C-alpha positions as CSV (number, residue, x, y, z in Angstrom):
1,M,15.6,34.4,12.2
2,K,16.5,30.8,11.3
3,K,15.4,29.8,7.8
4,I,14.4,26.4,6.5
5,I,13.3,25.1,3.1
6,L,11.0,22.1,3.1
7,T,10.7,20.0,-0.1
8,G,9.0,16.9,-1.3
9,G,6.1,16.0,-3.5
10,G,4.3,13.8,-5.9
11,T,2.1,12.0,-3.4
12,A,0.5,12.9,-0.1
13,G,3.1,10.7,1.6
14,H,5.8,13.1,0.5
15,V,3.9,16.1,1.9
16,T,2.0,15.4,5.0
17,P,5.1,14.6,7.2
18,N,6.4,18.0,6.2
19,I,3.1,19.6,7.3
20,A,3.4,17.7,10.6
21,L,6.7,19.5,11.3
22,I,5.5,23.0,10.5
23,P,3.9,23.9,13.9
24,R,6.9,22.9,15.9
25,L,9.3,24.6,13.4
26,E,7.3,27.8,13.8
27,E,7.6,27.5,17.6
28,L,11.3,27.2,17.3
29,G,11.4,30.4,15.3
30,Y,11.9,29.2,11.8
31,E,10.9,31.1,8.7
32,I,9.7,28.4,6.3
33,L,9.6,28.2,2.5
34,Y,8.3,25.2,0.7
35,V,9.7,24.2,-2.7
36,G,7.7,21.7,-4.8
37,S,6.6,21.3,-8.4
38,Y,4.7,23.9,-10.4
39,E,1.3,22.4,-10.0
40,G,1.8,19.2,-8.0
41,M,-0.7,18.1,-5.3
42,E,1.8,19.5,-2.7
43,K,1.1,23.1,-4.0
44,K,-2.5,23.0,-2.8
45,L,-1.7,21.3,0.4
46,I,1.0,23.7,1.4
47,E,-0.8,26.8,0.4
48,H,-3.8,25.5,2.5
49,A,-1.4,25.3,5.4
50,G,-0.5,29.0,4.9
51,I,3.2,28.4,4.0
52,P,4.9,30.4,1.2
53,Y,5.4,28.1,-1.8
54,R,7.8,28.2,-4.8
55,G,7.5,25.9,-7.8
56,I,10.3,24.4,-9.9
57,S,10.4,22.2,-13.0
58,S,10.3,18.5,-12.2
59,G,11.0,15.3,-14.2
60,K,10.5,11.7,-13.2
61,L,13.5,9.4,-13.1
62,R,12.3,6.2,-14.7
63,R,13.9,2.8,-14.7
64,Y,11.9,1.7,-17.7
65,F,11.5,2.8,-21.3
66,D,9.4,5.8,-21.9
67,L,9.6,8.6,-24.5
68,K,9.6,11.1,-21.6
69,N,13.0,9.7,-20.6
70,F,14.4,11.8,-23.4
71,T,12.8,15.1,-22.2
72,D,12.6,14.8,-18.4
73,P,16.4,15.1,-17.9
74,F,16.1,18.6,-19.3
75,R,13.2,19.3,-16.9
76,V,15.5,18.1,-14.0
77,L,18.3,20.4,-15.1
78,K,15.9,23.3,-15.4
79,G,14.6,22.5,-11.9
80,F,18.2,22.4,-10.6
81,G,18.8,26.0,-11.9
82,E,15.5,27.2,-10.4
83,A,16.3,25.6,-7.1
84,S,19.7,27.2,-7.1
85,R,18.2,30.6,-7.6
86,I,15.7,30.1,-4.8
87,L,18.5,29.0,-2.4
88,S,20.5,32.1,-3.4
89,E,17.5,34.4,-2.7
90,F,16.1,32.7,0.5
91,Q,19.5,31.8,2.1
92,P,18.2,28.9,4.2
93,D,20.2,27.6,7.2
94,I,19.0,24.0,6.3
95,V,16.9,22.0,3.8
96,F,14.6,19.2,4.9
97,S,13.5,16.8,2.2
98,K,10.7,14.2,2.4
99,G,11.6,12.8,-1.0
100,G,9.8,12.5,-4.4
101,Y,11.5,13.5,-7.6
102,V,10.9,17.2,-7.2
103,S,13.2,17.1,-4.1
104,V,16.3,15.9,-6.0
105,P,17.2,19.2,-7.7
106,V,16.7,21.1,-4.4
107,V,18.8,18.7,-2.4
108,R,21.6,18.5,-4.9
109,A,21.7,22.3,-5.3
110,A,21.9,22.7,-1.5
111,G,24.7,20.2,-1.3
112,L,26.8,22.2,-3.9
113,R,26.2,25.3,-1.7
114,H,27.3,23.4,1.4
115,I,23.9,24.0,3.0
116,P,23.0,21.2,5.5
117,V,20.4,18.7,4.2
118,I,18.3,16.3,6.3
119,I,16.4,13.6,4.3
120,H,13.6,11.5,5.6
121,E,12.8,8.0,4.2
122,S,9.4,6.6,5.2
123,D,9.6,3.2,3.5
124,M,11.7,0.3,4.6
125,T,13.7,0.3,1.4
126,P,14.8,3.7,0.2
127,G,13.3,5.1,-3.0
128,L,15.3,6.2,-6.0
129,A,14.9,9.9,-5.4
130,N,16.3,9.7,-1.9
131,R,19.1,7.4,-3.0
132,L,20.2,10.0,-5.5
133,S,20.3,12.5,-2.7
134,Y,22.5,10.6,-0.2
135,G,25.7,12.3,-1.3
136,A,24.3,15.8,-0.3
137,A,22.7,14.7,2.9
138,T,24.0,15.5,6.4
139,K,21.7,13.1,8.0
140,I,19.1,10.5,6.8
141,C,16.1,9.9,9.0
142,C,14.2,6.6,8.7
143,N,11.1,4.9,9.9
144,F,11.9,1.2,10.3
145,P,14.8,-0.4,12.3
146,E,15.5,-2.6,9.2
147,T,16.3,0.5,7.1
148,L,19.3,1.5,9.1
149,S,21.4,-1.2,7.5
150,L,20.6,0.1,4.1
151,L,21.8,3.6,4.8
152,P,25.2,5.2,5.1
153,K,26.2,4.4,8.8
154,D,27.5,7.8,9.6
155,K,24.2,9.5,8.4
156,A,21.4,7.1,9.4
157,V,19.1,8.1,12.3
158,L,16.0,6.1,13.4
159,T,13.3,8.8,14.1
160,G,10.0,7.3,13.1
161,S,7.6,9.3,10.8
162,P,6.2,12.7,11.8
163,I,2.5,12.4,12.6
164,R,0.1,15.4,12.4
165,A,-0.9,16.3,16.0
166,E,-4.5,16.8,14.8
167,I,-4.8,13.1,13.9
168,L,-4.6,12.3,17.7
169,S,-7.1,15.0,18.8
170,G,-10.3,13.4,17.5
171,S,-13.5,13.0,19.5
172,R,-15.2,9.6,19.7
173,E,-18.4,11.3,20.7
174,R,-18.3,13.6,17.7
175,G,-17.5,10.7,15.4
176,R,-20.6,8.9,16.6
177,S,-22.7,12.0,16.2
178,L,-21.4,12.5,12.6
179,T,-22.2,8.9,11.7
180,G,-25.2,8.1,13.8
181,F,-23.7,4.6,14.6
182,P,-25.1,2.9,17.7
183,E,-22.9,2.5,20.8
184,E,-23.5,-1.2,21.1
185,K,-21.6,-2.1,17.9
186,P,-17.8,-1.7,17.3
187,V,-16.8,0.4,14.3
188,L,-14.7,-0.9,11.4
189,L,-13.0,1.9,9.5
190,V,-11.8,1.0,6.0
191,I,-9.2,3.2,4.2
192,G,-8.0,2.3,0.7
193,G,-5.5,5.2,0.4
194,S,-5.8,8.7,-1.0
195,L,-7.0,7.4,-4.3
196,G,-8.9,4.4,-2.9
197,S,-8.4,0.8,-3.9
198,R,-10.7,-1.2,-6.2
199,A,-9.5,-4.5,-4.8
200,V,-10.0,-3.5,-1.1
201,N,-13.3,-1.9,-1.9
202,A,-14.6,-4.9,-3.8
203,A,-13.6,-7.3,-1.0
204,V,-15.2,-5.2,1.7
205,R,-18.4,-4.8,-0.2
206,G,-18.5,-8.6,-1.0
207,A,-18.2,-9.3,2.7
208,L,-20.5,-6.5,3.8
209,P,-23.5,-8.6,5.0
210,E,-21.3,-10.6,7.3
211,L,-19.3,-7.6,8.5
212,L,-22.5,-5.7,9.4
213,E,-23.6,-8.6,11.7
214,H,-20.7,-7.6,14.0
215,F,-19.6,-4.1,13.1
216,S,-20.8,-0.7,11.9
217,V,-18.7,0.0,8.8
218,L,-17.2,3.3,7.8
219,H,-15.7,3.1,4.3
220,L,-13.4,5.7,2.8
221,C,-13.3,4.4,-0.7
222,G,-11.6,7.1,-2.8
223,K,-12.7,9.5,-5.5
224,G,-15.3,8.1,-7.8
225,N,-15.4,4.8,-5.9
226,C,-18.7,5.1,-4.0
227,A,-21.4,2.5,-4.8
228,P,-24.7,4.3,-5.1
229,S,-26.6,1.0,-4.7
230,L,-25.3,0.8,-1.1
231,D,-26.5,4.2,-0.1
232,G,-28.9,3.9,2.8
233,T,-27.6,0.5,3.9
234,Q,-28.1,0.2,7.7
235,G,-24.8,0.5,9.6
236,Y,-22.8,1.3,6.5
237,L,-21.5,4.8,5.4
238,Q,-19.2,5.5,2.4
239,Y,-17.2,8.6,1.6
240,E,-14.9,9.4,-1.3
241,Y,-12.7,11.5,0.9
242,V,-12.8,13.0,4.4
243,S,-10.7,15.9,5.6
244,D,-11.7,17.8,8.8
245,D,-13.7,14.9,10.2
246,L,-11.0,12.3,9.7
247,K,-9.6,12.7,13.2
248,D,-13.1,12.0,14.7
249,F,-13.5,8.9,12.5
250,F,-10.1,7.7,13.7
251,A,-11.2,8.2,17.3
252,L,-14.5,6.3,16.6
253,A,-12.8,3.3,15.0
254,D,-12.3,0.1,17.0
255,L,-10.7,-1.8,14.1
256,M,-9.1,-0.7,10.8
257,I,-8.5,-2.1,7.3
258,S,-5.9,-0.2,5.4
259,R,-3.3,-0.2,2.7
260,A,0.3,-0.2,4.0
261,G,1.8,3.1,2.9
262,A,4.4,4.1,5.5
263,N,2.7,7.2,6.7
264,S,-0.7,5.5,7.0
265,I,0.6,2.7,9.1
266,C,2.5,5.0,11.3
267,E,-0.7,6.9,12.0
268,I,-2.4,3.6,12.8
269,L,0.5,2.8,15.2
270,A,0.2,6.2,16.9
271,L,-3.5,5.7,17.3
272,R,-3.0,2.2,18.7
273,K,-5.8,0.8,16.5
274,P,-5.9,-3.0,15.8
275,N,-5.6,-3.4,12.1
276,V,-5.6,-5.5,9.0
277,L,-3.1,-4.3,6.4
278,I,-3.6,-5.1,2.7
279,P,-0.4,-3.9,1.0
280,L,-0.4,-2.8,-2.6
281,S,0.7,-5.7,-4.8
282,A,4.3,-5.9,-6.0
283,K,2.8,-6.1,-9.5
284,A,1.6,-2.5,-9.2
285,S,4.5,-1.1,-7.1
286,R,8.1,-1.7,-6.1
287,G,6.9,-3.8,-3.2
288,D,7.6,-1.3,-0.5
289,Q,4.1,-1.7,1.1
290,I,4.6,-5.4,1.4
291,L,7.9,-4.9,3.3
292,N,6.3,-2.2,5.5
293,A,3.4,-4.5,6.4
294,R,5.6,-7.4,7.1
295,S,7.7,-5.3,9.5
296,F,4.6,-4.3,11.4
297,E,3.4,-7.9,11.4
298,K,6.8,-9.0,12.8
299,Q,6.6,-6.4,15.6
300,G,3.1,-7.6,16.5
301,Y,1.3,-4.5,15.4
302,S,-0.8,-5.8,12.4
303,C,-2.4,-8.7,10.7
304,V,-1.3,-8.8,7.1
305,L,-3.4,-10.0,4.1
306,E,-1.6,-9.8,0.8
307,E,-3.7,-8.6,-2.2
308,E,-3.1,-11.8,-4.2
309,D,-4.8,-13.7,-1.3
310,L,-7.6,-11.2,-0.9
311,T,-11.1,-12.8,-1.2
312,R,-14.3,-12.3,0.7
313,E,-13.5,-15.3,2.9
314,S,-9.9,-14.4,3.6
315,L,-10.9,-10.8,4.5
316,L,-13.6,-12.1,6.9
317,D,-11.1,-14.5,8.5
318,A,-8.5,-11.7,8.9
319,V,-11.0,-9.4,10.5
320,K,-12.2,-12.1,12.9
321,E,-8.7,-13.1,13.9
322,T,-7.6,-9.5,14.5
323,W,-10.7,-8.7,16.5
324,E,-10.3,-11.7,18.7
325,K,-6.6,-10.8,19.3
326,R,-7.2,-7.0,19.5
327,A,-5.9,-6.8,23.1
328,E,-2.6,-8.4,22.1
329,Y,-2.2,-6.0,19.1
330,I,-2.9,-3.0,21.3
331,E,-0.4,-4.1,24.0
332,S,2.3,-4.6,21.3
333,M,1.7,-1.1,19.9
334,E,1.7,0.5,23.3
335,K,5.2,-1.0,23.8
336,S,6.5,0.5,20.5
337,P,9.7,2.5,20.8
338,A,8.4,4.9,18.1
339,G,8.0,8.1,20.1
340,N,7.5,11.6,19.1
341,A,9.0,11.8,15.7
342,V,8.2,15.5,15.3
343,E,10.3,16.3,18.3
344,R,13.1,14.0,17.3
345,I,13.4,15.4,13.8
346,T,12.9,19.1,14.7
347,S,15.6,18.7,17.4
348,L,17.9,17.2,14.8
349,I,17.2,20.1,12.5
350,D,17.8,22.7,15.2
351,E,21.1,21.0,16.4
352,T,22.4,20.9,12.8
353,V,21.6,24.6,12.3
354,S,23.2,25.6,15.6
355,A,26.3,23.6,14.7
356,R,26.5,25.2,11.3
357,R,26.2,28.7,12.7
358,K,28.9,28.1,15.3
359,E,31.1,26.7,12.6
360,K,30.6,29.8,10.4
361,E,31.2,32.1,13.4
362,G,34.4,30.2,14.3
């Protein structure tokens, strides 16, 4: 049996694309092992998917002063040793990494053992963990055409981002049944990210009376971010988090407001939903969401409203403009060259494994 180690963690964006690959990898006959941190969020997500999981020590590689900078290098070295033992025991044909700091020891250990490694970079500009892994990589998959010029030319492959098949299998009728929203009004779905967004939540709630004149509003606002005072508001439903019903809410949505994490916007593109993107401010991040959003804007997929410009009035204007031009946005998304990333990436994995086996036999 062919064997593969999947790795990546720290945020959902470093885990869900791996989960999207699992069904197809199983169809291709792979035995799968996931390597993540001891108690990171990836552990629960992967165990829920029924995949064997091994934890290793992980340390964050910071570019700013922190007392943990003196201890985390030892965590990384410990993780490298643990990853090496796991590779020795499992004997994988290949490693696929979605990034995050926990992936670095796994990738570097695989490189030293001459095990092929394929990396996937979701954002337009590669993160530090992936950049540290370039030397060990056989191929580096990416999500945006602009990223190709930032990667080693002999390793870069434009694949798009793997999307979970279940996201595309929602039922509009079930979504309407779950919400009770009337058929005569379009539905606006607001998603602030896995942890929610105070800025987006506040702007949406500030504009809610005007939004409800034209839309039913379905608001996924993040853990602890529901506003009890709005419970019972006609045409408005709020949830901290949605899991199994999310696909049906996606199917029900006619327009979306979202942050601009790479995986989130790729799901929006696959769903062909007109959207307003509000990227996380560069003050609170390395600015990757802004670049992601601007790329989608340039390609005609999204209307972009930066957080620094976010007000009740600017949000209403952006929603109005996007709704009026929704047919243009949908047409642009339908012309997108981003195809089946799951098939592209799993084919690349399988081709690499086949080539390695032939090389060893020869």
